[in-house]
SEFI-534919 format. One line per field, with one value per residue (C-alpha): residue in three letters; chain; x, y, z. Coordinates in steps of 0.2 Angstrom, whole numbers, padded with zeros to 4 digits. Layout:
residu: ALA ...
chaine: A ...
X: X ...
Y: Y ...
Z: Z ...
//
This chain:
residu: MET LYS PRO SER PRO PRO TRP PRO PHE ASP VAL ALA GLN ARG ASN PRO ARG THR TRP LYS ILE SER SER LYS ILE CYS ILE SER LEU VAL GLY ALA ILE SER LYS PHE TRP CYS ASN ILE LEU ASN ARG THR ASN CYS VAL ASP MET ASP GLN LEU MET ASP LEU VAL LYS ASN ARG ASP GLU LYS VAL GLY LEU ILE THR VAL SER ASN HIS HIS SER CYS LEU ASP ASP PRO VAL LEU PHE GLY ASN MET PRO LEU ASN ILE LEU THR PHE THR ASN ASP LYS MET ARG TRP ALA LEU GLY ALA SER GLU ILE CYS TYR THR ASN LYS LEU PHE SER TYR PHE PHE ALA LEU GLY ARG VAL LEU PRO VAL ILE ARG GLY ASN GLY VAL PHE GLN PRO SER MET GLN TYR ILE LEU GLN ARG LEU ASN GLU GLY SER TRP ILE HIS LEU PHE VAL GLU GLY GLY VAL ASN GLU THR HIS GLU LYS LYS ARG ILE LYS TRP GLY VAL GLY ARG LEU ILE GLN ASP ALA LYS THR LEU PRO ILE ILE LEU PRO ILE TRP HIS CYS GLY MET ASP ASP ILE LEU PRO ASN LYS GLU PRO TYR PHE PRO ARG VAL GLY LYS LYS VAL THR LEU VAL VAL GLY LYS PRO ILE TYR LEU SER GLY LEU LEU ARG GLN LEU ARG GLU THR SER LYS GLN PRO GLN GLN ILE TRP LYS GLY LEU ALA ASP LYS ILE GLN GLU GLU LEU HIS LYS LEU GLN ASP GLU ALA GLU ARG ILE HIS TYR CYS ASP ARG
chaine: A A A A A A A A A A A A A A A A A A A A A A A A A A A A A A A A A A A A A A A A A A A A A A A A A A A A A A A A A A A A A A A A A A A A A A A A A A A A A A A A A A A A A A A A A A A A A A A A A A A A A A A A A A A A A A A A A A A A A A A A A A A A A A A A A A A A A A A A A A A A A A A A A A A A A A A A A A A A A A A A A A A A A A A A A A A A A A A A A A A A A A A A A A A A A A A A A A A A A A A A A A A A A A A A A A A A A A A A A A A A A A A A A A A A A A A A A A A A A A A A A A A A A A A A A A A A A A A A A A A A A A
X: 0276 0284 0275 0282 0290 0280 0284 0294 0288 0271 0280 0289 0272 0265 0278 0289 0300 0304 0309 0319 0329 0329 0339 0350 0357 0357 0366 0382 0384 0384 0394 0409 0409 0412 0424 0437 0433 0438 0450 0460 0459 0460 0468 0455 0463 0449 0448 0436 0427 0425 0414 0400 0405 0400 0382 0380 0382 0378 0365 0348 0338 0324 0333 0342 0354 0356 0374 0375 0390 0398 0391 0405 0401 0387 0398 0398 0387 0391 0408 0412 0401 0415 0425 0413 0416 0410 0399 0389 0389 0383 0377 0370 0364 0350 0357 0362 0360 0341 0346 0338 0343 0338 0324 0329 0344 0339 0321 0321 0315 0309 0323 0334 0320 0318 0338 0340 0325 0332 0348 0339 0337 0319 0316 0318 0309 0320 0307 0296 0299 0302 0284 0285 0283 0299 0302 0287 0294 0311 0303 0294 0313 0318 0308 0309 0327 0334 0352 0347 0364 0359 0367 0364 0368 0356 0365 0384 0396 0406 0416 0419 0413 0404 0385 0370 0363 0344 0331 0323 0336 0328 0311 0316 0324 0312 0298 0305 0298 0315 0329 0341 0358 0366 0385 0392 0406 0416 0425 0437 0446 0429 0426 0445 0438 0422 0426 0411 0417 0418 0422 0413 0420 0428 0448 0459 0473 0465 0466 0451 0449 0435 0434 0420 0417 0408 0389 0378 0370 0355 0341 0347 0345 0332 0322 0325 0320 0303 0300 0305 0297 0282 0284 0291 0303 0312 0316 0319 0336 0338 0344 0351 0360 0370 0371 0379 0389 0397 0400 0408 0423 0424 0426 0444 0450 0445 0457 0471 0472 0469 0479 0495 0495 0501
Y: 0403 0418 0429 0422 0434 0438 0422 0430 0416 0418 0428 0413 0406 0419 0423 0408 0412 0428 0423 0407 0420 0432 0418 0411 0428 0432 0415 0418 0435 0429 0413 0420 0434 0419 0410 0426 0430 0412 0408 0423 0435 0418 0401 0385 0371 0358 0340 0326 0340 0328 0318 0333 0337 0317 0317 0336 0331 0314 0308 0297 0314 0307 0304 0323 0326 0333 0340 0345 0356 0366 0385 0394 0411 0423 0421 0401 0401 0406 0407 0390 0386 0397 0384 0372 0375 0391 0381 0377 0391 0400 0391 0375 0384 0374 0362 0374 0370 0376 0381 0390 0406 0414 0427 0440 0441 0437 0442 0458 0467 0466 0468 0456 0443 0445 0444 0427 0423 0421 0413 0398 0405 0400 0410 0400 0408 0397 0391 0388 0369 0358 0359 0378 0384 0384 0368 0361 0371 0363 0345 0350 0352 0335 0325 0333 0326 0341 0349 0352 0363 0362 0371 0357 0367 0377 0394 0401 0393 0404 0391 0377 0367 0349 0353 0342 0347 0350 0339 0345 0336 0319 0327 0329 0314 0300 0312 0312 0300 0294 0291 0306 0306 0312 0320 0325 0345 0352 0370 0379 0397 0405 0416 0421 0429 0436 0436 0436 0453 0468 0478 0465 0468 0452 0450 0443 0434 0419 0402 0390 0371 0360 0344 0333 0318 0301 0297 0292 0279 0277 0263 0250 0263 0269 0255 0248 0266 0263 0246 0250 0270 0274 0292 0300 0313 0295 0295 0313 0311 0291 0298 0316 0308 0297 0310 0320 0308 0306 0326 0325 0314 0324 0339 0329 0324 0343 0350 0342 0345 0365 0367 0356 0361 0381
Z: 0463 0455 0440 0422 0412 0393 0386 0365 0357 0353 0339 0332 0332 0323 0309 0310 0294 0302 0319 0310 0300 0314 0327 0312 0312 0331 0335 0324 0325 0344 0340 0329 0345 0357 0344 0344 0361 0366 0352 0349 0363 0377 0374 0377 0380 0374 0377 0367 0358 0343 0357 0355 0338 0331 0343 0337 0321 0317 0329 0326 0321 0333 0349 0358 0365 0384 0388 0407 0416 0428 0429 0435 0427 0416 0399 0401 0388 0375 0375 0377 0363 0354 0353 0339 0322 0312 0300 0315 0324 0308 0293 0301 0318 0319 0326 0341 0360 0370 0387 0402 0406 0422 0422 0432 0424 0405 0404 0413 0399 0380 0372 0382 0379 0361 0361 0372 0364 0348 0356 0362 0376 0388 0405 0420 0436 0452 0462 0454 0450 0434 0426 0422 0406 0401 0406 0397 0383 0382 0384 0368 0357 0367 0360 0341 0344 0347 0360 0375 0386 0407 0421 0434 0447 0446 0444 0447 0457 0464 0476 0466 0477 0470 0473 0471 0456 0451 0448 0434 0423 0429 0425 0407 0405 0414 0404 0386 0370 0368 0380 0376 0376 0392 0386 0403 0400 0415 0411 0423 0420 0416 0429 0425 0411 0419 0438 0449 0456 0452 0442 0427 0412 0403 0404 0388 0391 0400 0399 0400 0400 0393 0394 0386 0396 0389 0388 0402 0398 0408 0401 0416 0427 0422 0420 0437 0446 0436 0442 0462 0465 0470 0466 0452 0462 0466 0450 0446 0460 0455 0437 0444 0458 0444 0430 0446 0450 0434 0430 0446 0441 0427 0438 0446 0429 0419 0435 0434 0418 0418 0433 0432 0413 0417
//
């Protein structure tokens, strides 16, 4: 098992007020830059974005939200969420998502660690499993009714092929105190803004398509899996397989919109 990076959220516990203010400033600045980048310097076609916004603003405060999406570029988060209304990105950004980021990219030094932590990005170590500290922490946030965003492919998918998603999302759903709402999202074109090859600098004048799907209802499947599965891993896989099925349907729709409307 790989060693965990320093855990910056201890500072949040010691100085909660200072941390909260600093986090608001960080999210606001990054959100405003992201909105400028995706709406002014580039062109984004958002489909059914109101579905996401309604759940972010109006769901029961005790019910968590998990959005799941593909991952095509290191700028997917935060730029994609720059399409949200400015008031969510700034004044009321306590509703913003929590996310997981690869520790070898986001937590390589103390400055990066605090920057991403203030932006609500937790360090995940590939290969350390579904019970590592960041997964435990994000489960706590989910149980508090927070919004969690997961790149369920487990890394940047440069080939755009249909990949098997990671079981961690199934573990979070299985262990959540209240069944969270699952919302699939698929996007195309982010790797045109930041290609996964040299030179690594953001481009302008590109087109991005962001399609928000319908909520995935898992209560019946979860009940069935709990009755028939002998191991928790079987439950995680069953839930992940269903999410994968719906996400890949959304992929087909998003790619049709993106490549036909050029």
